N, C-alpha and C positions, 0 to 999 in steps of 0.2 A: 461622615462629614459632612458630605455632600447634601445633604436634608438639614441643613443649620440653614439660620436667618443669615444673611450677611455678616452679621455682628458676630453672631454665636461662627461662624464657619473660620472666622481670623482667630476667635479667643481657641477655636475648637485648634486648628495648627498649629497654634503658637503652644499651647498645651502638650500638642503631639510631641513636638518637636522636643520639651522641653522631658518627658517623660521618655521619649524612646532613642536618646543617642548621651546624651549628656551633662550637665547641667552643674556639676557642682564645683566648688574652687579649686582641692587639692586634684594633683594629677593623679592618673590610674598608677597601681602598682599592677606589676604582672603576677600572671597566676605560679603557681612552685609548681615543679616537676610532681607530675602525679607522682603517688606514691602506694602499692599496692599491698591488702590485706591478704595474701595467698589461704587463710582460712574460710575468711569469709567470701571469698572472690570478689571484693570491692577494689575503689582505688580514691583517692582522698586528694583532692586539689581546695586552693586556698580561691575564690573567687574577688572582682576589683572591689568588694566591698569589705573584703578580709575575712570574711566568714568562710570557714571553711568545710568544704564542700563530699560528701562521700558520695559514691556512683557506685552500680551496678560493671563489672568489668570489660561486658559490651554494653554497648547502646543496643536497642534494635525499636526501642518505641520512643519521640522524642515532640516535644512542640515547641516552638517559637511562637515568643508574644510581641517582636519589633522586626521591623521588614529585613533590619541591615543583620540579624539575626538569622533572618532565613533564604538572605542572598547570601551570606558566608555558608550557609549547612550546604546548598545547593553547591555553592562554589569548590566546595573539600567532597564533592560525590556523595553528600553522605542526604541530599534530597527524598532518594527510595524509605527513607526511615522515617522520614517527618511526617506524622499525623494527623499534627493538628496545630493551624496559626492563625493570626488576625484578617481583619478583614480588609487591611493597611498592606498586608502584603501580598504585593500582583507580580512580582520580576522573580526569578525567570516567570515564564510564561506557566509552568507547570505549580506556581508553588497558588493559586488560581483555583486552581480543582481541587486544592487541601481543605480537609474539615476545619471550619473556621469557629473559633472560640469566642467572638467577639471581636471589641475594636484592641485597639493598644491601651486605650486610656483606663478602659468597665470592660476584661474578660473576664468569661463566665467563670466561675470556678465549677459548676456544676459541668457544664460541658468538657472541660478539659478534666475531670473526673471520670467520665463516660469514655475517653478516650486512653485512657490507663496509662500514662505516659510510664516510662521509667525518671523520664530529666523534665526539667522544665526552663529554657535561656529566657531571661529578661533581660532592658535595656539599661534599669538603674534600680536599686536596691527598693525605690519609695514605688517601683511599680506595681510589688505583692506585700507589701506587710500589710495589709489587710486579711490575708489570707496564706499565707506562705505558712505557717503553723496548722494550717489543714492539710497544705500538700504533704509538709513532714510526719504528717500522725499518719499518711497511707503511704510512707514510704517513698513519694515521689522527689526527687533532688530539684533541689531550686538552683543554675547559678547565673551569676549577677555579672554583667560586663560594663564595662562604663568609661572607652574610650575618651581623650581629651585632644587629643595630637592624632597625626599620620600615624607614626609608631605604636600610639597606644591604638590605634586600629589593627594595626601589623599584626600586634600580640593578642588581639583579642580574635583574629584569622587562626593564632597559632594554637591557643587553647581552646576554640572548639573543638579543632582538629584532633586535637588531644580527647577529650570527652569522646569524640565519636567516634573513633580508631580513626581516621584517618590524617594520623602525621605527616606522612610523605606526601601526602597533596596539598595540605596546609603549607608548607615548609617550602614548595614549589611553588603554588601561587603568592607568599611572601616575596620568595626570590624577587618573581617576576616582576612583583608591585613595583619592589623596592629600585630595581633595575628601571624603569619606568617613569619613577617621581626623583631620581639619581641625573637620570639625560636631562629630566627638566631642570633641574636646580644647577645643573652646568650651563645650560643652555640660557641663563638669566644672570650668572655669575657676573658678578662686578657691569651689570646694568644700574642706574639709578633708579632705585624703588620709587614707585609709583604709591601715591595718597593716592589710599581708595576704600570709599562706602561701602558696606554688606547691606543691603536692603533684605531687611526677611520678613517682614510686612511696614507698607507703604500708611496704611492707616487703623489703629495704630501704627506709630512708627519703632518699630524693632531694627532690633542690629545683633552682631557679630561680639561678643566683647573679649576679654581677656582670657577668659577657660575654655573659650568654644574653638574645636579643633577647624573651624572654618577661617579664624585668623592664622591659623598656623599654615593651610591652605592658600592663603594671600600672600605670608612671608616668605612660602618656600618657590611661589610661582614667580617671584621677584615683587612684590608689592610691600606697602608698608599699612596696615589698618587703625584706619585715626580714632579710631574706636579701643585699640587693642588696651591702652590704659585703663579701660573701662571695667568695673568688676561686676562679677558674673556671665556666666554664656552668652546668655541671650537676652541682657539688657533691655527695656523701653526706654527712649530717649526724647528728650525735650524739643521741641522745632529749634529751641534757643542752640540746644548744644550741635544738632547737625547742622544750621547754619554756621556755626562758625566753624564748622570741622573743615569746610572747602577743600574737598576730593578732589584729587584730575581727573579720578574713573567711580564707577560705581557699577556695582553687581547686585544684580536681582536675577530672582527666578522665575523662570520659566515651565509649565509642561512639570507632567508630574503631579500626586496628589499635593505636592506643598508649592509648587508653581501655580497649581488652579485655586488655591485661598490666600495665598500671597496676593494679589492680583499685578499687574505688571504698569503700573504708574507708578513714574518717581515719588517719592514725597514733596509736599509741596516746600518745604524747610530748603529741598535741596535745588530746585528751580531754579535759582541763581546761581547754583556752583560753576566752577571751572569745568567741571566736567558734564552735568549739562551741556554748557555752551560750546562746549568742542567737542559735540555727541560722541562723546567715550560713557556712554553708558551700555552696558554687556547682559543679557538675555540668556540663565542656563539654567538647566534642565535641575529644574530642584528636588527632583533624587540624586543628583549626581552631587550636592552639596549638603543636603541633609539627613542622607544616613549614611556611616559611620562601615562600611562596610566595600568590601573589592571597587566599587568603582568611583570612590571617593578620587580615587589614580585619574580616572577619565574624566571628573571635575576642576584635581590641582591642572591639569594639563589644557581642559577650556581655557581656566581664569588666566595661566600661563601667557597664551597666544593670544587672548584679550590683552594685557594688560603690556604686552611686547612681541607685538608683533615682528618685531623686525631680528626676532634673535630664532626667528622660525622661517625664513623663506628659503 
């Protein structure tokens, strides 16, 4: 991604987001509890796309095709069995040393096959439409996650934990993350919501719509997204619509792969907004807001502190 031209960099960043996290209208369905087949020593799951996925009872080699799934795998204690991931998988540090199978948008089927995984984790069904059949023919299971809100992220963590035989660690992690998120919500409860514009990219102007988990984070943090009624997860917004939104606060990406691509200039249509006039433009590490994994709660905490500093004195 980093070698793209300036325009392609923006396009690639948006496309990465659409592929790696999130992007359709309906809510994710929690995976069903696994069922075991004692004869073949396998387990059956239903993933977020509604597909039945049969996997070995014990996963010893797997590939992750999204940074958030790589983070989840390490967070539940299964990083030592991760044999391949993408060039965007850079957290935790150990993930950088794992064999790369290409980027999130165009992973190499040849590299994946060469690693002989039992399971491939992907972030949306569309990411692997082209070669899911090839993987299945080689008895490599493909499991899709597609969270649309914070609870969906928690379900993804639990599902990945079940898949990788790390259910106890996953449950404990979710317990801790949920406690932190609930603490934030208690702190801002009763405070007037701050109308907020989330700027994913300034030129062209992309934001978070109704079906984005960022919209859910803003609401949990004591805000009200001015684009919460816009269809899609990551819509491109006209300058007129942005101008009319008149947010009290603007949240932008800074740092991380997405922050580098999005740039840190406020969109021209927002320069006369109350947010800019009152100095309420906040930069938050892009990886904390665009990767639906454990660090999304870090992003929630930072949004809440920005919108309601009075609640955290």
